[in-house]
All heavy atoms as TSV, in Angstrom:
chain	resi	resn	atom	element	x	y	z
A	1	MET	N	N	6.670	1.564	-20.265
A	1	MET	CA	C	5.688	1.830	-19.225
A	1	MET	C	C	4.649	0.712	-19.201
A	1	MET	O	O	4.333	0.123	-20.218
A	1	MET	CB	C	5.002	3.164	-19.473
A	1	MET	CG	C	5.943	4.349	-19.414
A	1	MET	SD	S	5.067	5.890	-19.189
A	1	MET	CE	C	4.477	5.709	-17.548
A	2	THR	N	N	4.108	0.474	-18.036
A	2	THR	CA	C	3.130	-0.595	-17.879
A	2	THR	C	C	1.703	-0.113	-18.082
A	2	THR	O	O	0.792	-0.922	-18.112
A	2	THR	CB	C	3.237	-1.227	-16.479
A	2	THR	OG1	O	2.970	-0.214	-15.512
A	2	THR	CG2	C	4.603	-1.832	-16.254
A	3	GLY	N	N	1.489	1.181	-18.212
A	3	GLY	CA	C	0.153	1.706	-18.402
A	3	GLY	C	C	-0.661	1.778	-17.128
A	3	GLY	O	O	-1.849	2.046	-17.171
A	4	ARG	N	N	-0.049	1.564	-15.999
A	4	ARG	CA	C	-0.761	1.639	-14.728
A	4	ARG	C	C	-0.881	3.085	-14.284
A	4	ARG	O	O	0.001	3.892	-14.521
A	4	ARG	CB	C	-0.033	0.873	-13.637
A	4	ARG	CG	C	-0.015	-0.600	-13.839
A	4	ARG	CD	C	0.646	-1.258	-12.660
A	4	ARG	NE	N	0.721	-2.689	-12.849
A	4	ARG	CZ	C	1.210	-3.505	-11.961
A	4	ARG	NH1	N	1.690	-3.054	-10.833
A	4	ARG	NH2	N	1.238	-4.801	-12.194
A	5	LYS	N	N	-1.972	3.381	-13.597
A	5	LYS	CA	C	-2.105	4.717	-13.033
A	5	LYS	C	C	-1.297	4.783	-11.743
A	5	LYS	O	O	-1.115	3.761	-11.062
A	5	LYS	CB	C	-3.567	5.064	-12.782
A	5	LYS	CG	C	-4.246	4.220	-11.737
A	5	LYS	CD	C	-5.678	4.657	-11.552
A	5	LYS	CE	C	-6.309	3.829	-10.445
A	5	LYS	NZ	N	-7.646	4.240	-10.142
A	6	PRO	N	N	-0.791	5.947	-11.410
A	6	PRO	CA	C	0.004	6.056	-10.179
A	6	PRO	C	C	-0.860	5.785	-8.948
A	6	PRO	O	O	-2.028	6.142	-8.896
A	6	PRO	CB	C	0.498	7.493	-10.179
A	6	PRO	CG	C	-0.287	8.205	-11.205
A	6	PRO	CD	C	-0.895	7.198	-12.115
A	7	ARG	N	N	-0.270	5.128	-7.986
A	7	ARG	CA	C	-0.999	4.815	-6.757
A	7	ARG	C	C	-1.056	6.064	-5.886
A	7	ARG	O	O	-0.128	6.839	-5.826
A	7	ARG	CB	C	-0.300	3.703	-5.996
A	7	ARG	CG	C	-0.245	2.417	-6.785
A	7	ARG	CD	C	0.192	1.274	-5.903
A	7	ARG	NE	N	0.458	0.090	-6.661
A	7	ARG	CZ	C	-0.461	-0.825	-6.933
A	7	ARG	NH1	N	-1.682	-0.662	-6.534
A	7	ARG	NH2	N	-0.155	-1.895	-7.612
A	8	ARG	N	N	-2.172	6.202	-5.185
A	8	ARG	CA	C	-2.297	7.349	-4.299
A	8	ARG	C	C	-1.963	6.930	-2.878
A	8	ARG	O	O	-2.135	5.784	-2.483
A	8	ARG	CB	C	-3.699	7.937	-4.370
A	8	ARG	CG	C	-4.772	7.015	-3.883
A	8	ARG	CD	C	-6.143	7.672	-4.046
A	8	ARG	NE	N	-7.173	6.777	-3.574
A	8	ARG	CZ	C	-7.658	6.799	-2.343
A	8	ARG	NH1	N	-7.223	7.671	-1.476
A	8	ARG	NH2	N	-8.598	5.943	-1.979
A	9	ARG	N	N	-1.442	7.869	-2.132
A	9	ARG	CA	C	-1.092	7.616	-0.738
A	9	ARG	C	C	-2.339	7.651	0.124
A	9	ARG	O	O	-3.188	8.520	-0.011
A	9	ARG	CB	C	-0.153	8.699	-0.248
A	9	ARG	CG	C	1.251	8.226	-0.159
A	9	ARG	CD	C	2.139	9.294	0.346
A	9	ARG	NE	N	3.114	8.926	1.308
A	9	ARG	CZ	C	3.896	7.897	1.280
A	9	ARG	NH1	N	3.791	7.047	0.324
A	9	ARG	NH2	N	4.789	7.687	2.189
A	10	LEU	N	N	-2.440	6.707	1.032
A	10	LEU	CA	C	-3.569	6.670	1.954
A	10	LEU	C	C	-3.237	7.474	3.204
A	10	LEU	O	O	-2.121	7.410	3.722
A	10	LEU	CB	C	-3.881	5.225	2.363
A	10	LEU	CG	C	-4.296	4.272	1.254
A	10	LEU	CD1	C	-4.475	2.871	1.818
A	10	LEU	CD2	C	-5.570	4.739	0.596
A	11	THR	N	N	-4.225	8.223	3.670
A	11	THR	CA	C	-4.045	8.962	4.913
A	11	THR	C	C	-4.174	7.989	6.085
A	11	THR	O	O	-4.636	6.864	5.926
A	11	THR	CB	C	-5.102	10.067	5.064
A	11	THR	OG1	O	-6.391	9.458	5.172
A	11	THR	CG2	C	-5.080	11.015	3.872
A	12	THR	N	N	-3.790	8.448	7.244
A	12	THR	CA	C	-3.903	7.615	8.437
A	12	THR	C	C	-5.356	7.215	8.679
A	12	THR	O	O	-5.637	6.057	9.002
A	12	THR	CB	C	-3.354	8.365	9.663
A	12	THR	OG1	O	-2.007	8.741	9.397
A	12	THR	CG2	C	-3.400	7.497	10.909
A	13	SER	N	N	-6.270	8.143	8.488
A	13	SER	CA	C	-7.683	7.823	8.717
A	13	SER	C	C	-8.197	6.810	7.693
A	13	SER	O	O	-9.018	5.947	8.022
A	13	SER	CB	C	-8.542	9.090	8.688
A	13	SER	OG	O	-8.488	9.710	7.429
A	14	GLN	N	N	-7.721	6.894	6.450
A	14	GLN	CA	C	-8.127	5.917	5.431
A	14	GLN	C	C	-7.607	4.529	5.786
A	14	GLN	O	O	-8.318	3.537	5.628
A	14	GLN	CB	C	-7.618	6.328	4.056
A	14	GLN	CG	C	-8.333	7.523	3.484
A	14	GLN	CD	C	-7.680	8.027	2.208
A	14	GLN	OE1	O	-6.454	8.035	2.087
A	14	GLN	NE2	N	-8.492	8.454	1.264
A	15	LYS	N	N	-6.372	4.456	6.261
A	15	LYS	CA	C	-5.805	3.167	6.666
A	15	LYS	C	C	-6.602	2.582	7.831
A	15	LYS	O	O	-6.859	1.387	7.872
A	15	LYS	CB	C	-4.335	3.332	7.058
A	15	LYS	CG	C	-3.436	3.636	5.882
A	15	LYS	CD	C	-2.016	3.870	6.328
A	15	LYS	CE	C	-1.156	4.303	5.176
A	15	LYS	NZ	N	0.213	4.600	5.584
A	16	TYR	N	N	-7.004	3.440	8.765
A	16	TYR	CA	C	-7.797	2.985	9.895
A	16	TYR	C	C	-9.159	2.470	9.423
A	16	TYR	O	O	-9.632	1.434	9.893
A	16	TYR	CB	C	-7.969	4.118	10.906
A	16	TYR	CG	C	-8.796	3.706	12.108
A	16	TYR	CD1	C	-8.253	2.882	13.077
A	16	TYR	CD2	C	-10.114	4.129	12.248
A	16	TYR	CE1	C	-9.005	2.483	14.172
A	16	TYR	CE2	C	-10.873	3.738	13.339
A	16	TYR	CZ	C	-10.313	2.922	14.302
A	16	TYR	OH	O	-11.061	2.525	15.367
A	17	GLN	N	N	-9.778	3.166	8.471
A	17	GLN	CA	C	-11.065	2.730	7.935
A	17	GLN	C	C	-10.943	1.365	7.270
A	17	GLN	O	O	-11.829	0.506	7.411
A	17	GLN	CB	C	-11.605	3.746	6.932
A	17	GLN	CG	C	-12.091	5.013	7.573
A	17	GLN	CD	C	-12.506	6.061	6.546
A	17	GLN	OE1	O	-12.211	5.937	5.367
A	17	GLN	NE2	N	-13.176	7.099	7.025
A	18	ILE	N	N	-9.859	1.139	6.565
A	18	ILE	CA	C	-9.623	-0.159	5.931
A	18	ILE	C	C	-9.486	-1.240	7.008
A	18	ILE	O	O	-10.069	-2.314	6.908
A	18	ILE	CB	C	-8.366	-0.115	5.041
A	18	ILE	CG1	C	-8.615	0.783	3.846
A	18	ILE	CG2	C	-7.960	-1.517	4.598
A	18	ILE	CD1	C	-7.363	1.105	3.055
A	19	PHE	N	N	-8.728	-0.925	8.052
A	19	PHE	CA	C	-8.521	-1.866	9.147
A	19	PHE	C	C	-9.851	-2.224	9.811
A	19	PHE	O	O	-10.167	-3.393	10.033
A	19	PHE	CB	C	-7.549	-1.246	10.169
A	19	PHE	CG	C	-7.361	-2.056	11.413
A	19	PHE	CD1	C	-6.631	-3.223	11.385
A	19	PHE	CD2	C	-7.917	-1.646	12.612
A	19	PHE	CE1	C	-6.453	-3.978	12.528
A	19	PHE	CE2	C	-7.745	-2.391	13.762
A	19	PHE	CZ	C	-7.010	-3.554	13.729
A	20	VAL	N	N	-10.657	-1.210	10.102
A	20	VAL	CA	C	-11.951	-1.444	10.749
A	20	VAL	C	C	-12.881	-2.229	9.832
A	20	VAL	O	O	-13.575	-3.148	10.268
A	20	VAL	CB	C	-12.596	-0.101	11.174
A	20	VAL	CG1	C	-14.033	-0.291	11.621
A	20	VAL	CG2	C	-11.777	0.542	12.282
A	21	SER	N	N	-12.888	-1.901	8.542
A	21	SER	CA	C	-13.759	-2.624	7.618
A	21	SER	C	C	-13.339	-4.088	7.513
A	21	SER	O	O	-14.185	-4.970	7.375
A	21	SER	CB	C	-13.771	-1.966	6.245
A	21	SER	OG	O	-12.527	-2.084	5.605
A	22	ALA	N	N	-12.046	-4.354	7.608
A	22	ALA	CA	C	-11.581	-5.739	7.578
A	22	ALA	C	C	-12.034	-6.487	8.835
A	22	ALA	O	O	-12.452	-7.642	8.764
A	22	ALA	CB	C	-10.065	-5.780	7.456
A	23	LEU	N	N	-11.954	-5.811	9.973
A	23	LEU	CA	C	-12.376	-6.442	11.226
A	23	LEU	C	C	-13.871	-6.730	11.247
A	23	LEU	O	O	-14.307	-7.746	11.781
A	23	LEU	CB	C	-12.027	-5.547	12.418
A	23	LEU	CG	C	-10.557	-5.468	12.804
A	23	LEU	CD1	C	-10.391	-4.519	13.987
A	23	LEU	CD2	C	-10.004	-6.831	13.151
A	24	THR	N	N	-14.645	-5.829	10.679
A	24	THR	CA	C	-16.098	-5.990	10.722
A	24	THR	C	C	-16.635	-6.762	9.524
A	24	THR	O	O	-17.831	-7.012	9.430
A	24	THR	CB	C	-16.790	-4.618	10.786
A	24	THR	OG1	O	-16.423	-3.851	9.633
A	24	THR	CG2	C	-16.407	-3.866	12.045
A	25	GLY	N	N	-15.746	-7.135	8.589
A	25	GLY	CA	C	-16.160	-7.921	7.435
A	25	GLY	C	C	-16.894	-7.118	6.377
A	25	GLY	O	O	-17.606	-7.681	5.552
A	26	GLN	N	N	-16.728	-5.803	6.372
A	26	GLN	CA	C	-17.430	-4.960	5.414
A	26	GLN	C	C	-16.772	-4.954	4.040
A	26	GLN	O	O	-17.406	-4.603	3.060
A	26	GLN	CB	C	-17.535	-3.531	5.938
A	26	GLN	CG	C	-18.411	-3.419	7.161
A	26	GLN	CD	C	-18.396	-2.012	7.739
A	26	GLN	OE1	O	-17.626	-1.167	7.322
A	26	GLN	NE2	N	-19.256	-1.787	8.711
A	27	ALA	N	N	-15.540	-5.302	3.961
A	27	ALA	CA	C	-14.824	-5.294	2.688
A	27	ALA	C	C	-14.573	-6.728	2.244
A	27	ALA	O	O	-14.448	-7.641	3.058
A	27	ALA	CB	C	-13.498	-4.557	2.825
A	28	THR	N	N	-14.486	-6.924	0.955
A	28	THR	CA	C	-14.205	-8.262	0.445
A	28	THR	C	C	-12.727	-8.580	0.607
A	28	THR	O	O	-11.893	-7.684	0.748
A	28	THR	CB	C	-14.569	-8.377	-1.043
A	28	THR	OG1	O	-13.699	-7.523	-1.797
A	28	THR	CG2	C	-16.008	-8.005	-1.295
A	29	GLU	N	N	-12.412	-9.827	0.577
A	29	GLU	CA	C	-11.015	-10.251	0.717
A	29	GLU	C	C	-10.163	-9.679	-0.414
A	29	GLU	O	O	-9.039	-9.244	-0.195
A	29	GLU	CB	C	-10.950	-11.771	0.711
A	29	GLU	CG	C	-9.553	-12.316	0.952
A	29	GLU	CD	C	-9.521	-13.822	1.031
A	29	GLU	OE1	O	-10.579	-14.444	1.213
A	29	GLU	OE2	O	-8.423	-14.376	0.891
A	30	ARG	N	N	-10.708	-9.662	-1.616
A	30	ARG	CA	C	-9.967	-9.137	-2.767
A	30	ARG	C	C	-9.634	-7.654	-2.590
A	30	ARG	O	O	-8.518	-7.227	-2.877
A	30	ARG	CB	C	-10.803	-9.345	-4.039
A	30	ARG	CG	C	-10.189	-8.806	-5.293
A	30	ARG	CD	C	-9.013	-9.639	-5.716
A	30	ARG	NE	N	-8.439	-9.091	-6.935
A	30	ARG	CZ	C	-7.243	-9.338	-7.341
A	30	ARG	NH1	N	-6.483	-10.167	-6.669
A	30	ARG	NH2	N	-6.783	-8.804	-8.437
A	31	GLU	N	N	-10.585	-6.883	-2.101
A	31	GLU	CA	C	-10.341	-5.460	-1.863
A	31	GLU	C	C	-9.230	-5.262	-0.844
A	31	GLU	O	O	-8.368	-4.404	-1.004
A	31	GLU	CB	C	-11.610	-4.766	-1.371
A	31	GLU	CG	C	-12.677	-4.607	-2.427
A	31	GLU	CD	C	-13.975	-4.091	-1.844
A	31	GLU	OE1	O	-14.251	-4.356	-0.647
A	31	GLU	OE2	O	-14.730	-3.434	-2.587
A	32	GLU	N	N	-9.265	-6.051	0.201
A	32	GLU	CA	C	-8.242	-5.940	1.235
A	32	GLU	C	C	-6.864	-6.296	0.690
A	32	GLU	O	O	-5.872	-5.635	1.006
A	32	GLU	CB	C	-8.580	-6.836	2.430
A	32	GLU	CG	C	-9.769	-6.378	3.221
A	32	GLU	CD	C	-9.607	-4.953	3.709
A	32	GLU	OE1	O	-8.539	-4.612	4.246
A	32	GLU	OE2	O	-10.548	-4.171	3.541
A	33	ILE	N	N	-6.790	-7.340	-0.111
A	33	ILE	CA	C	-5.510	-7.732	-0.699
A	33	ILE	C	C	-4.966	-6.617	-1.589
A	33	ILE	O	O	-3.784	-6.286	-1.529
A	33	ILE	CB	C	-5.657	-9.051	-1.489
A	33	ILE	CG1	C	-5.899	-10.203	-0.514
A	33	ILE	CG2	C	-4.425	-9.325	-2.352
A	33	ILE	CD1	C	-6.283	-11.502	-1.177
A	34	GLU	N	N	-5.838	-6.023	-2.403
A	34	GLU	CA	C	-5.408	-4.935	-3.282
A	34	GLU	C	C	-4.922	-3.735	-2.478
A	34	GLU	O	O	-3.893	-3.132	-2.799
A	34	GLU	CB	C	-6.553	-4.523	-4.200
A	34	GLU	CG	C	-6.866	-5.560	-5.261
A	34	GLU	CD	C	-8.107	-5.214	-6.084
A	34	GLU	OE1	O	-8.738	-4.174	-5.817
A	34	GLU	OE2	O	-8.425	-5.997	-6.992
A	35	ARG	N	N	-5.634	-3.405	-1.416
A	35	ARG	CA	C	-5.240	-2.256	-0.594
A	35	ARG	C	C	-3.940	-2.523	0.140
A	35	ARG	O	O	-3.069	-1.649	0.222
A	35	ARG	CB	C	-6.351	-1.916	0.395
A	35	ARG	CG	C	-7.555	-1.309	-0.282
A	35	ARG	CD	C	-8.650	-1.045	0.717
A	35	ARG	NE	N	-9.824	-0.484	0.064
A	35	ARG	CZ	C	-11.016	-0.452	0.598
A	35	ARG	NH1	N	-11.224	-0.954	1.797
A	35	ARG	NH2	N	-12.031	0.080	-0.045
A	36	LEU	N	N	-3.793	-3.713	0.682
A	36	LEU	CA	C	-2.556	-4.054	1.378
A	36	LEU	C	C	-1.368	-4.058	0.414
A	36	LEU	O	O	-0.280	-3.591	0.749
A	36	LEU	CB	C	-2.687	-5.413	2.067
A	36	LEU	CG	C	-3.594	-5.435	3.290
A	36	LEU	CD1	C	-3.792	-6.879	3.767
A	36	LEU	CD2	C	-3.040	-4.579	4.407
A	37	HIS	N	N	-1.578	-4.579	-0.779
A	37	HIS	CA	C	-0.523	-4.592	-1.786
A	37	HIS	C	C	-0.086	-3.164	-2.110
A	37	HIS	O	O	1.113	-2.868	-2.190
A	37	HIS	CB	C	-1.017	-5.305	-3.052
A	37	HIS	CG	C	0.025	-5.409	-4.106
A	37	HIS	ND1	N	0.162	-4.476	-5.097
A	37	HIS	CD2	C	0.998	-6.331	-4.318
A	37	HIS	CE1	C	1.163	-4.814	-5.877
A	37	HIS	NE2	N	1.691	-5.937	-5.427
A	38	ALA	N	N	-1.046	-2.272	-2.281
A	38	ALA	CA	C	-0.737	-0.875	-2.582
A	38	ALA	C	C	0.043	-0.234	-1.438
A	38	ALA	O	O	1.024	0.485	-1.667
A	38	ALA	CB	C	-2.021	-0.098	-2.853
A	39	THR	N	N	-0.367	-0.503	-0.215
A	39	THR	CA	C	0.292	0.075	0.947
A	39	THR	C	C	1.723	-0.437	1.078
A	39	THR	O	O	2.653	0.338	1.325
A	39	THR	CB	C	-0.497	-0.240	2.228
A	39	THR	OG1	O	-1.816	0.287	2.087
A	39	THR	CG2	C	0.162	0.361	3.453
A	40	ILE	N	N	1.915	-1.717	0.898
A	40	ILE	CA	C	3.259	-2.305	0.988
A	40	ILE	C	C	4.160	-1.743	-0.101
A	40	ILE	O	O	5.325	-1.414	0.147
A	40	ILE	CB	C	3.185	-3.841	0.921
A	40	ILE	CG1	C	2.538	-4.373	2.193
A	40	ILE	CG2	C	4.572	-4.453	0.719
A	40	ILE	CD1	C	2.166	-5.835	2.131
A	41	ALA	N	N	3.640	-1.619	-1.312
A	41	ALA	CA	C	4.431	-1.059	-2.412
A	41	ALA	C	C	4.836	0.376	-2.106
A	41	ALA	O	O	5.989	0.769	-2.326
A	41	ALA	CB	C	3.646	-1.131	-3.718
A	42	GLU	N	N	3.912	1.173	-1.579
A	42	GLU	CA	C	4.224	2.560	-1.226
A	42	GLU	C	C	5.305	2.624	-0.157
A	42	GLU	O	O	6.224	3.438	-0.240
A	42	GLU	CB	C	2.970	3.270	-0.715
A	42	GLU	CG	C	1.960	3.573	-1.787
A	42	GLU	CD	C	0.680	4.161	-1.223
A	42	GLU	OE1	O	0.612	4.425	-0.009
A	42	GLU	OE2	O	-0.250	4.361	-2.014
A	43	GLN	N	N	5.207	1.762	0.837
A	43	GLN	CA	C	6.196	1.758	1.907
A	43	GLN	C	C	7.566	1.323	1.391
A	43	GLN	O	O	8.591	1.868	1.808
A	43	GLN	CB	C	5.742	0.861	3.045
A	43	GLN	CG	C	4.557	1.420	3.794
A	43	GLN	CD	C	4.024	0.477	4.844
A	43	GLN	OE1	O	4.423	-0.687	4.921
A	43	GLN	NE2	N	3.107	0.963	5.668
A	44	ALA	N	N	7.592	0.358	0.487
A	44	ALA	CA	C	8.863	-0.106	-0.080
A	44	ALA	C	C	9.531	1.000	-0.883
A	44	ALA	O	O	10.744	1.202	-0.794
A	44	ALA	CB	C	8.627	-1.334	-0.954
A	45	ILE	N	N	8.735	1.727	-1.657
A	45	ILE	CA	C	9.285	2.830	-2.455
A	45	ILE	C	C	9.812	3.924	-1.538
A	45	ILE	O	O	10.911	4.446	-1.747
A	45	ILE	CB	C	8.223	3.377	-3.425
A	45	ILE	CG1	C	7.949	2.343	-4.510
A	45	ILE	CG2	C	8.669	4.694	-4.042
A	45	ILE	CD1	C	6.735	2.651	-5.360
A	46	ALA	N	N	9.038	4.274	-0.523
A	46	ALA	CA	C	9.471	5.311	0.417
A	46	ALA	C	C	10.771	4.907	1.110
A	46	ALA	O	O	11.686	5.724	1.260
A	46	ALA	CB	C	8.375	5.576	1.446
A	47	LEU	N	N	10.876	3.657	1.521
A	47	LEU	CA	C	12.092	3.171	2.165
A	47	LEU	C	C	13.269	3.224	1.202
A	47	LEU	O	O	14.360	3.656	1.560
A	47	LEU	CB	C	11.887	1.744	2.680
A	47	LEU	CG	C	13.069	1.108	3.393
A	47	LEU	CD1	C	13.411	1.896	4.648
A	47	LEU	CD2	C	12.762	-0.336	3.740
A	48	HIS	N	N	13.038	2.798	-0.030
A	48	HIS	CA	C	14.094	2.818	-1.041
A	48	HIS	C	C	14.586	4.247	-1.279
A	48	HIS	O	O	15.788	4.494	-1.339
A	48	HIS	CB	C	13.582	2.212	-2.342
A	48	HIS	CG	C	14.562	2.297	-3.465
A	48	HIS	ND1	N	15.665	1.480	-3.549
A	48	HIS	CD2	C	14.621	3.114	-4.553
A	48	HIS	CE1	C	16.353	1.787	-4.631
A	48	HIS	NE2	N	15.731	2.772	-5.255
A	49	LEU	N	N	13.664	5.181	-1.382
A	49	LEU	CA	C	14.039	6.569	-1.628
A	49	LEU	C	C	14.724	7.173	-0.402
A	49	LEU	O	O	15.632	7.997	-0.536
A	49	LEU	CB	C	12.814	7.394	-2.010
A	49	LEU	CG	C	12.182	7.045	-3.338
A	49	LEU	CD1	C	10.902	7.839	-3.546
A	49	LEU	CD2	C	13.149	7.257	-4.493
A	50	HIS	N	N	14.304	6.760	0.781
A	50	HIS	CA	C	14.880	7.301	2.016
A	50	HIS	C	C	16.299	6.790	2.245
A	50	HIS	O	O	17.203	7.549	2.585
A	50	HIS	CB	C	13.998	6.918	3.209
A	50	HIS	CG	C	14.554	7.383	4.513
A	50	HIS	ND1	N	14.563	8.702	4.885
A	50	HIS	CD2	C	15.123	6.697	5.537
A	50	HIS	CE1	C	15.121	8.811	6.062
A	50	HIS	NE2	N	15.472	7.610	6.494
A	51	GLU	N	N	16.524	5.513	2.028
A	51	GLU	CA	C	17.818	4.911	2.325
A	51	GLU	C	C	18.756	4.885	1.124
A	51	GLU	O	O	19.935	4.639	1.267
A	51	GLU	CB	C	17.629	3.497	2.861
A	51	GLU	CG	C	16.960	3.483	4.213
A	51	GLU	CD	C	16.912	2.111	4.846
A	51	GLU	OE1	O	17.412	1.155	4.225
A	51	GLU	OE2	O	16.400	2.012	5.956
A	52	GLY	N	N	18.220	5.082	-0.063
A	52	GLY	CA	C	19.054	5.046	-1.241
A	52	GLY	C	C	19.276	3.627	-1.720
A	52	GLY	O	O	18.920	2.666	-1.051
A	53	ARG	N	N	19.829	3.507	-2.880
A	53	ARG	CA	C	20.044	2.186	-3.471
A	53	ARG	C	C	21.268	1.530	-2.853
A	53	ARG	O	O	22.337	2.126	-2.780
A	53	ARG	CB	C	20.223	2.327	-4.967
A	53	ARG	CG	C	20.281	1.012	-5.669
A	53	ARG	CD	C	20.274	1.192	-7.143
A	53	ARG	NE	N	20.243	-0.114	-7.768
A	53	ARG	CZ	C	20.145	-0.304	-9.037
A	53	ARG	NH1	N	20.053	0.707	-9.860
A	53	ARG	NH2	N	20.133	-1.531	-9.535
A	54	VAL	N	N	21.113	0.303	-2.434
A	54	VAL	CA	C	22.209	-0.451	-1.821
A	54	VAL	C	C	22.759	-1.413	-2.866
A	54	VAL	O	O	22.019	-2.055	-3.585
A	54	VAL	CB	C	21.700	-1.239	-0.595
A	54	VAL	CG1	C	22.834	-2.060	0.005
A	54	VAL	CG2	C	21.113	-0.287	0.434
A	55	SER	N	N	24.059	-1.536	-2.927
A	55	SER	CA	C	24.692	-2.434	-3.878
A	55	SER	C	C	24.390	-3.884	-3.549
A	55	SER	O	O	24.345	-4.279	-2.379
A	55	SER	CB	C	26.206	-2.221	-3.852
A	55	SER	OG	O	26.838	-3.170	-4.678
A	56	TRP	N	N	24.164	-4.708	-4.553
A	56	TRP	CA	C	23.862	-6.129	-4.356
A	56	TRP	C	C	25.129	-6.989	-4.361
A	56	TRP	O	O	25.065	-8.191	-4.232
A	56	TRP	CB	C	22.928	-6.632	-5.462
A	56	TRP	CG	C	21.562	-6.058	-5.335
A	56	TRP	CD1	C	21.121	-4.874	-5.819
A	56	TRP	CD2	C	20.447	-6.632	-4.656
A	56	TRP	NE1	N	19.818	-4.661	-5.495
A	56	TRP	CE2	C	19.379	-5.747	-4.789
A	56	TRP	CE3	C	20.252	-7.820	-3.963
A	56	TRP	CZ2	C	18.129	-6.003	-4.249
A	56	TRP	CZ3	C	19.005	-8.071	-3.433
A	56	TRP	CH2	C	17.962	-7.166	-3.573
A	57	ASP	N	N	26.272	-6.372	-4.505
A	57	ASP	CA	C	27.536	-7.118	-4.575
A	57	ASP	C	C	27.931	-7.679	-3.241
A	57	ASP	O	O	27.830	-7.154	-2.234
A	57	ASP	CB	C	28.664	-6.241	-5.104
A	57	ASP	CG	C	28.378	-5.806	-6.534
A	57	ASP	OD1	O	27.652	-6.543	-7.235
A	57	ASP	OD2	O	28.872	-4.744	-6.931
């Protein structure tokens, strides 16, 4: 285990708040990168679980 805490899912309104804060410059670049990374990771996991594992052969 990596010792990381599990990521929480963002609601639609939370994602919108992040988007608006980025547009208005209220959030730092680092915060935005961390949030986007978390969102992309969540979407990748959801896609993987939805479609199943595909063979690399």
